C-alpha positions as CSV (number, residue, x, y, z in Angstrom):
1,X,264.8,78.0,104.4
2,X,261.0,77.3,104.2
3,X,259.9,73.8,105.1
4,X,257.3,73.7,102.3
5,X,257.4,74.3,98.6
6,X,255.0,74.1,95.7
7,X,254.8,70.3,95.9
8,X,254.2,70.2,99.7
9,X,256.7,69.3,102.4
10,X,260.4,69.7,101.4
11,X,262.9,66.9,101.9
12,X,265.3,67.1,104.9
13,X,268.4,67.5,102.7
14,X,269.8,70.2,100.5
15,X,268.4,70.2,96.9
16,X,271.1,71.4,94.5
17,X,270.2,72.6,91.0
18,X,273.2,72.3,88.6
19,X,271.7,74.4,85.7
20,X,269.7,77.6,85.9
21,X,269.9,81.0,84.1
22,X,269.7,84.7,84.3
23,X,268.8,87.3,81.7
24,X,271.8,89.6,81.4
25,X,270.7,92.2,78.8
26,X,270.5,94.9,81.5
27,X,273.9,94.1,82.8
28,X,275.7,96.6,80.5
29,X,278.9,94.7,80.3
30,X,280.3,97.3,77.9
31,X,280.8,99.7,80.7
32,X,283.6,97.5,82.1
33,X,285.7,98.0,79.0
34,X,288.5,100.6,78.8
35,X,287.7,103.6,76.6
36,X,289.8,102.4,73.7
37,X,287.9,99.1,73.5
38,X,284.4,100.3,74.3
39,X,283.6,100.7,70.6
40,X,284.3,97.0,70.1
41,X,282.4,95.8,73.2
42,X,279.3,93.7,72.4
43,X,276.2,95.9,72.7
44,X,272.5,95.0,72.3
45,X,270.6,96.9,69.8
46,X,267.2,98.2,71.1
47,X,264.9,100.0,68.7
48,X,263.5,103.1,70.4
49,X,260.7,103.4,67.9
50,X,257.3,101.6,67.8
51,X,258.5,99.6,64.8
52,X,259.6,96.6,66.9
53,X,256.4,96.2,68.9
54,X,257.0,96.0,72.6
55,X,259.9,98.1,73.8
56,X,262.0,98.9,76.8
57,X,261.1,97.4,80.2
58,X,257.7,96.5,78.9
59,X,259.5,93.7,77.1
60,X,259.9,91.7,80.3
61,X,256.3,91.9,81.2
62,X,255.1,91.0,77.7
63,X,257.5,88.1,77.3
64,X,256.5,86.6,80.7
65,X,252.9,86.7,79.4
66,X,253.8,85.1,76.1
67,X,252.9,88.3,74.3
68,X,256.1,89.0,72.4
69,X,256.0,89.0,68.6
70,X,258.5,88.2,65.8
71,X,259.3,91.9,65.7
72,X,260.4,91.9,69.4
73,X,262.7,88.9,68.8
74,X,264.2,90.1,65.6
75,X,265.2,93.6,66.8
76,X,265.3,93.7,70.6
77,X,267.6,90.7,70.9
78,X,270.2,91.6,68.3
79,X,273.7,92.2,69.5
80,X,276.5,94.0,67.6
81,X,280.0,92.6,68.3
82,X,283.3,94.2,67.4
83,X,281.7,96.4,64.8
84,X,281.5,93.5,62.4
85,X,279.2,90.8,63.7
86,X,275.7,90.4,64.9
87,X,274.0,87.8,67.2
88,X,271.8,86.0,66.5
89,X,273.6,85.6,63.2
90,X,273.1,83.6,60.0
91,X,274.2,80.4,61.9
92,X,271.1,80.7,64.1
93,X,268.5,82.1,61.7
94,X,266.7,80.0,59.1
95,X,264.9,80.2,55.9
96,X,265.5,82.3,52.8
97,X,265.0,85.6,54.7
98,X,266.9,84.7,57.8
99,X,263.9,84.6,60.1
100,X,264.2,84.1,63.8
101,X,261.8,81.9,65.8
102,X,259.1,83.6,67.9
103,X,258.8,83.0,71.6
104,X,257.1,79.9,72.9
105,X,255.6,79.4,76.4
106,X,253.8,76.6,78.1
107,X,250.8,77.5,80.2
108,X,251.5,77.2,83.9
109,X,255.3,77.1,83.6
110,X,257.7,79.9,84.3
111,X,259.6,81.9,81.7
112,X,261.4,85.2,81.9
113,X,260.9,85.6,85.7
114,X,262.1,88.7,87.6
115,X,264.3,86.2,89.4
116,X,266.4,86.2,86.2
117,X,267.4,89.8,86.9
118,X,267.2,90.2,90.7
119,X,269.0,87.9,93.2
120,X,266.4,88.6,95.9
121,X,263.6,87.6,93.6
122,X,265.5,84.6,92.6
123,X,265.6,83.4,96.2
124,X,261.8,83.6,96.4
125,X,261.4,81.5,93.3
126,X,263.9,79.0,94.6
127,X,261.8,78.7,97.8
128,X,258.7,78.1,95.8
129,X,260.4,75.5,93.6
130,X,262.1,73.7,96.5
131,X,265.7,74.5,95.4
132,X,268.2,75.2,98.1
133,X,271.3,75.9,96.0
134,X,271.5,76.8,92.3
135,X,274.3,77.2,89.8
136,X,273.8,80.0,87.2
137,X,274.7,80.3,83.6
138,X,273.9,83.2,81.2
139,X,271.5,83.4,78.4
140,X,273.6,85.4,75.9
141,X,277.1,86.0,77.4
142,X,278.6,82.6,76.7
143,X,277.3,82.6,73.1
144,X,278.6,86.1,72.4
145,X,282.0,85.1,73.9
146,X,282.3,82.5,71.2
147,X,281.8,85.1,68.5
148,X,284.4,87.5,69.8
149,X,287.7,87.3,67.9
150,X,289.9,89.9,69.7
151,X,291.5,88.3,72.9
152,X,291.5,91.7,74.7
153,X,287.8,92.2,74.0
154,X,287.1,88.6,75.2
155,X,289.1,89.3,78.4
156,X,287.0,92.3,79.4
157,X,283.8,90.6,78.3
158,X,284.5,87.7,80.7
159,X,285.6,90.0,83.5
160,X,282.4,92.0,83.1
161,X,280.1,88.9,83.2
162,X,282.0,87.5,86.2
163,X,281.8,90.7,88.1
164,X,278.1,91.1,87.3
165,X,277.1,87.5,88.2
166,X,279.1,87.7,91.5
167,X,277.0,90.8,92.3
168,X,273.8,89.0,91.4
169,X,274.7,86.3,93.9
170,X,275.3,88.7,96.8
171,X,271.8,88.3,98.5
172,X,272.9,84.8,99.5
173,X,276.2,83.6,98.1
174,X,275.7,80.1,99.6
175,X,272.4,79.5,97.8
176,X,273.0,81.5,94.5
177,X,276.3,80.6,92.8
178,X,277.5,81.9,89.5
179,X,279.7,80.1,86.9
180,X,282.5,82.0,85.3
181,X,283.4,82.8,81.7
182,X,287.0,82.7,80.7
183,X,288.7,84.0,77.5
184,X,289.6,80.8,75.7
185,X,291.2,82.9,73.0
186,X,294.4,83.2,75.1
187,X,295.2,80.4,77.5
188,X,297.3,82.5,79.8
189,X,294.5,85.1,80.1
190,X,292.0,82.2,80.7
191,X,294.1,80.8,83.5
192,X,294.4,84.2,85.1
193,X,290.6,84.6,85.0
194,X,290.0,81.1,86.4
195,X,292.1,82.2,89.4
196,X,290.4,85.5,89.8
197,X,286.9,83.9,89.5
198,X,287.7,81.2,92.0
199,X,289.5,83.3,94.6
200,X,288.4,86.9,94.4
201,X,284.9,86.4,93.2
202,X,284.2,83.0,94.8
203,X,282.3,81.7,91.7
204,X,281.3,78.1,91.8
205,X,282.4,76.7,88.4
206,X,284.0,77.5,85.0
207,X,281.9,77.5,81.8
208,X,283.6,75.9,78.8
209,X,281.9,75.0,75.5
210,X,282.4,71.6,74.0
211,X,283.8,73.4,71.0
212,X,285.5,76.7,70.8
213,X,286.3,78.4,67.4
214,X,285.8,75.0,65.8
215,X,288.3,73.3,68.1
216,X,287.4,70.6,70.7
217,X,288.1,71.7,74.2
218,X,289.4,68.3,75.4
219,X,292.7,69.0,73.6
220,X,296.1,69.6,75.2
221,X,296.2,73.3,74.3
222,X,293.6,73.8,77.1
223,X,295.4,71.7,79.7
224,X,296.8,74.7,81.6
225,X,293.2,75.7,82.3
226,X,292.3,72.3,83.6
227,X,295.5,72.2,85.7
228,X,294.4,75.5,87.3
229,X,290.9,74.2,87.9
230,X,292.2,71.1,89.5
231,X,294.5,73.1,91.8
232,X,291.7,75.4,92.8
233,X,289.2,72.5,93.1
234,X,286.7,74.3,90.9
235,X,284.7,72.2,88.4
236,X,284.3,72.6,84.7
237,X,280.7,72.9,83.3
238,X,280.3,72.1,79.6
239,X,277.0,73.8,78.9
240,X,275.5,73.7,75.5
241,X,276.0,76.7,73.2
242,X,274.5,78.3,70.1
243,X,277.7,78.9,68.1
244,X,280.2,76.6,66.3
245,X,278.5,73.4,67.3
246,X,277.9,70.5,64.9
247,X,274.2,71.3,64.5
248,X,274.7,75.0,63.9
249,X,277.4,74.5,61.3
250,X,275.8,71.6,59.4
251,X,272.0,72.3,59.5
252,X,270.2,75.1,57.8
253,X,266.9,75.3,59.6
254,X,266.4,76.7,63.1
255,X,264.1,73.8,64.0
256,X,267.0,71.3,63.4
257,X,269.6,73.7,64.9
258,X,267.7,73.9,68.2
259,X,266.7,70.3,68.2
260,X,270.3,69.1,67.9
261,X,271.9,72.0,69.9
262,X,273.3,69.4,72.3
263,X,274.8,67.2,69.6
264,X,278.4,68.2,70.6
265,X,278.1,66.5,74.0
266,X,278.7,62.8,73.0
267,X,281.9,64.0,71.1
268,X,283.0,65.9,74.1
269,X,282.4,63.1,76.6
270,X,284.3,60.7,74.4
271,X,287.2,63.1,73.9
272,X,287.7,63.9,77.6
273,X,287.9,60.2,78.3
274,X,289.7,58.8,75.2
275,X,292.1,61.7,74.8
276,X,293.3,61.1,78.4
277,X,292.2,64.5,79.7
278,X,290.5,63.1,82.8
279,X,293.4,60.8,83.5
280,X,295.9,63.6,83.1
281,X,294.0,65.6,85.8
282,X,292.6,62.9,88.1
283,X,291.1,65.4,90.5
284,X,289.3,67.5,87.9
285,X,285.5,67.3,87.9
286,X,283.6,67.9,84.7
287,X,279.9,68.1,84.1
288,X,277.9,68.2,80.9
289,X,274.9,70.5,81.4
290,X,271.6,71.0,79.5
291,X,272.7,68.5,76.9
292,X,270.3,65.7,77.6
293,X,271.2,62.4,79.2
294,X,269.4,59.5,77.5
295,X,272.2,59.1,74.9
296,X,274.9,58.4,77.6
297,X,274.4,54.6,78.0
298,X,274.6,54.1,74.2
299,X,277.8,56.2,74.1
300,X,279.4,54.4,77.0
301,X,278.8,51.0,75.5
302,X,280.1,52.0,72.1
303,X,283.1,53.7,73.6
304,X,284.0,50.7,75.6
305,X,283.6,48.5,72.5
306,X,285.8,50.7,70.4
307,X,288.6,50.9,73.0
308,X,288.6,47.1,73.0
309,X,288.4,46.8,69.2
310,X,290.9,49.5,68.2
311,X,293.3,50.0,71.1
312,X,296.0,51.1,68.7
313,X,293.9,54.0,67.5
314,X,292.8,55.3,70.9
315,X,294.5,58.8,71.3
316,X,295.6,58.0,74.8
317,X,295.6,55.0,77.1
318,X,292.3,54.8,79.0
319,X,292.9,53.5,82.5
320,X,289.3,52.5,83.4
321,X,286.1,51.3,81.9
322,X,284.6,54.6,80.5
323,X,281.6,54.2,82.8
324,X,283.9,54.3,85.9
325,X,284.7,58.0,85.3
326,X,281.1,58.9,86.0
327,X,280.6,59.8,89.7
328,X,284.3,60.2,90.3
329,X,285.3,62.9,87.8
330,X,282.5,63.0,85.2
331,X,278.8,64.0,85.8
332,X,275.8,64.6,83.6
333,X,272.8,66.8,84.3
334,X,269.4,65.6,83.4
335,X,266.3,67.8,83.3
336,X,263.3,66.9,85.4
337,X,261.2,66.0,82.4
338,X,263.8,63.3,81.8
339,X,263.3,61.6,85.2
340,X,262.0,58.4,83.6
341,X,265.5,57.9,82.1
342,X,267.2,57.9,85.5
343,X,266.5,54.3,86.5
344,X,268.0,53.1,83.2
345,X,270.9,55.5,83.5
346,X,271.6,54.2,87.0
347,X,271.6,50.7,85.8
348,X,273.7,51.2,82.7
349,X,276.2,53.9,83.7
350,X,276.0,54.0,87.5
351,X,274.1,56.1,90.1
352,X,276.8,58.5,91.2
353,X,277.3,60.7,88.2
354,X,273.7,62.0,87.8
355,X,272.7,65.5,88.8
356,X,269.7,67.5,87.9
357,X,269.2,71.0,86.4
358,X,266.0,73.0,86.4
359,X,267.0,75.1,83.3
360,X,265.1,77.9,85.1
361,X,263.5,79.8,83.5
362,X,263.9,78.9,79.8
363,X,260.6,78.5,77.9
364,X,261.1,74.7,77.7
365,X,261.7,74.2,81.4
366,X,259.0,72.9,83.7
367,X,259.7,75.3,86.6
368,X,258.2,75.7,89.2
369,X,257.6,71.9,89.4
370,X,261.2,70.6,88.7
371,X,261.9,69.3,92.2
372,X,258.3,68.0,92.5
373,X,258.6,66.1,89.3
374,X,261.6,64.2,90.7
375,X,260.2,63.6,94.2
376,X,256.8,62.4,92.8
377,X,258.3,59.9,90.4
378,X,257.2,56.5,91.7
379,X,259.9,54.4,89.9
380,X,262.8,56.0,91.7
381,X,263.7,55.0,95.2
382,X,264.0,57.6,98.0
383,X,267.7,56.8,98.1
384,X,268.1,57.6,94.4
385,X,266.1,60.8,94.7
386,X,268.4,62.0,97.4
387,X,271.5,61.0,95.3
388,X,270.4,63.1,92.2
389,X,269.0,66.0,94.2
390,X,271.7,66.3,96.8
391,X,274.6,63.8,97.2
392,X,275.9,63.8,93.7
393,X,275.7,67.5,93.0
394,X,277.3,68.2,96.4
395,X,280.2,66.1,95.4
396,X,280.4,67.7,92.0
397,X,280.3,71.3,93.2
398,X,282.2,70.7,96.5
399,X,279.3,71.7,98.7
400,X,279.2,70.8,102.4
401,X,275.6,69.8,102.9
402,X,275.7,71.2,106.4
403,X,275.9,74.7,105.0
404,X,279.6,75.3,104.1
405,X,281.5,74.7,100.9
406,X,283.6,75.8,98.1
């Protein structure tokens, strides 16, 4: 790997990015479905006329330049699911006419890169940014999964994504690592897909939302999934989603919906600890991704206080101080623009459960300067920088920093 990156000389250790993205609208997941289910497979609607403004492959170029319009967003990103639903749907739109937000881009920062569609191009962007290993989530696939009702449709949708992202990683499977979708609609199906993703496809983690179909995923019904993940030593990544979350259900303006998209995370952290889920599976690793981090000290203090105040109401016995789970089983990903939180997080929660995610290349990420923003931060020691960039994520994702791993 190159010795230099956009910020100058690279550190002499692996930098591991716990959250990045691809754009999968060209993946054509529907082709994986059997013929009798193809009509129900989620498909993106693309207007072939001039009515929607930029069309076809030109959309990529226009979006990267910040030239997309409301017309592009409203038509060219609409999915039809099971003949009966669309995404983005009314839970994501806002205003009396159900308007979608237009694209937003910051000058000098990456968005909609070709590296979201091509693994070889992704490696080039990683070299520029100073990222050695990255873990990849979708843009649409996980949100659409949460809208699917038929378990069989969900099964083939997850298989299609998992196959596609495994192929995306082929240019360098050590450096580019996909995370798997599983059909939570049916726990037996989900367990089978965990096993296939971990063994046949060698994917690096399992995506699970904090809520699925208005049910919290820390609950016992999902325990067979966590048992399989523990046996296979594959971590759970609780990434934010755009469906069924507290904000999307309770707020009626896309500004607030997007602002509080990560509001499920504190509930989820509390549930995995207080419900006894982490104690039930002591070797399971769980990471909350793209959901902010500054709220964690407040939650840990409040959770500790409530366990002491109301022990008779705690759903399950908690064997440790809540903060002690972080770094052993629990991890949280901060984004590089949150770097000034890290000294306080280390002090209040501990240094070993913090990892970083670039969020490449969403419009609100700061790529290509994510790693640089951390390495240049003067209030963090070199030891702490190495922890969040390398040591902690290597432990989370089971990566041998000498070049081998899970």
